[in-house]
C-alpha positions, 0 to 999 in steps of 0.5 A: 411503484416499480421506481419506489421498489428499486429505490427501497432496494438501493437504500437497503444496499447503501445502508448495508454498505455503510455498516460494512464500511464502519466494520472496515474502518475498525479493522483498519484501526486495529492494523494501525494499532498493531503497527504502532504497538510494535514501533513503541516496543522498539523505541522503548528497548532502544538505547537512543530513539535514533537507533530505530531510524538507522535500523530502518535504513539497514544499519546494524544495531549498536553493540549492547543493544537489543538482540532483535528489533521488531519493526521495519519502515513498512510498519509506519507506512502500513499504519498511516495507510490504515488510518487514511483508509479508515478516514476515507470510510468514515467520510464515505469517500468514493475511494473507500473501497479502493483504499480498503483493498489497497491496505488489504493487498499490501498487508497480505504481501508483507505480513505473510513471510513472518508466519513461516520465517518465525514459525520455523524458529528463524531469527536467532536471538529472539525469545520465544515470548516476543516471537510468539507475539510477532507470529500472532501479529502476522496471523491477525494481520492476514485474517484482518486483510481477508475481512477487509477485502470482503468489506471492500467488495460489499462497499462497492455493491452500495457505492455510486456506480457512475464511472470516474476516470483519472485525468489523462495527463497525470494518469499517463505520468503515473503509469510511466514512472511506476512502470519504469520503476517496476521494470527496474526492480524486476531487472535487478531480480533477473540479475540476481538470479543470473548471479546466484542461481535459482536455488539460492535466489529461491532461498533468499525470496522465501527467507530462512530467518537468519537474513532478517534483522527484524521480527516483522521484516519480509525477506529482501527479495520478497520485498523487492518482488512485491514492490515491483508487482505493486508498481506494475499493477498500479502502472497498468491501472493508471494507464487505463485511467481506472480511478479504483486503482488510485489508492493502491497506486498512491500506496505503491508510490509511497513505498517506492519513495520511502524505499529509495529515500532510505537507501540514499540515507544509508548510502550517505551515512556510509559516505558513498555519495561523496565518492560516487565516481570512485565507486564500483559500477555495481555500487553506482548502479545501486545508488542510482536505483535508490535515487530513481525509486525515490524520484519515481515515487515522488513524481507518481505521488504528485501526479495522483494527488488530484482526485479522479475526474467526475465531470463526465459523470455529473454532466453527460454529453448531449444534455442527457440525464445520468442513469437513474434520474428522471425529469421533474413531474408536472405540477398537480394544478395545471394552468388553464388551456394546458 
């Protein structure tokens, strides 16, 4: 009777977790639709679709084009991450709570700045209507992120609690490259502080709106600090072989790879890569940093592509059964002389 009671409670918890997970999938789809809507808006107002791509790499808008764009490279990545998280939830994957948490954390980091940069009348040239829609998007994204964190917590309560760990070699590789990339980004921030001083650096982190080229773009140094934080946090989790950190580490690795690739694309478009030896040392270091970020992100993605190792959870050492399992009961009709 006691076992039946425990099973009934666990069944209710799992059913509740499935319901909350479905709600989390709907929230992820909402975030993906918001990103897709703004990308469609930029494509609609652009003279050429390629202009949106070059604006993502940091190129200035063409003369006569729209005064203000809305999206950055974060928007397609956030949209794709939200879709993958929704698929993980709908498939009842063990990584679903971690995927919801990763999407929520990244959305909170990168959707918060527009609330104060646009709320103070920043980004001159943006009409009040489009600015109001951007503010509503940022506010909605933050509320949805908090709800996703709640859904992820509820999902963990009904998930299988058998421990799974990342494979040792891929986890070590991911921890090494993500940690190195995070430290490189932090070193650049320290250099910037020494170069411009704390006051100017603080303004560049918070942003005053004039430094932005897109409505939903976080300040440059805020973005780099957030990317460094995500990289170091993912590296620490990978070093401990924690499977729960895998979705966040995959997202951080993707952000690193795309950040580096876009930086290299912009530098190639400016003709810097063909004259690398003639560049100033500072510019050479910028190019090298972009290449290292792209390489580190790609290596981390490949290392984390394989799922966590659950072999130990399925077959414990010493022939013992996992917790919650019991040997089959004896037959009801015992054989003679039993």
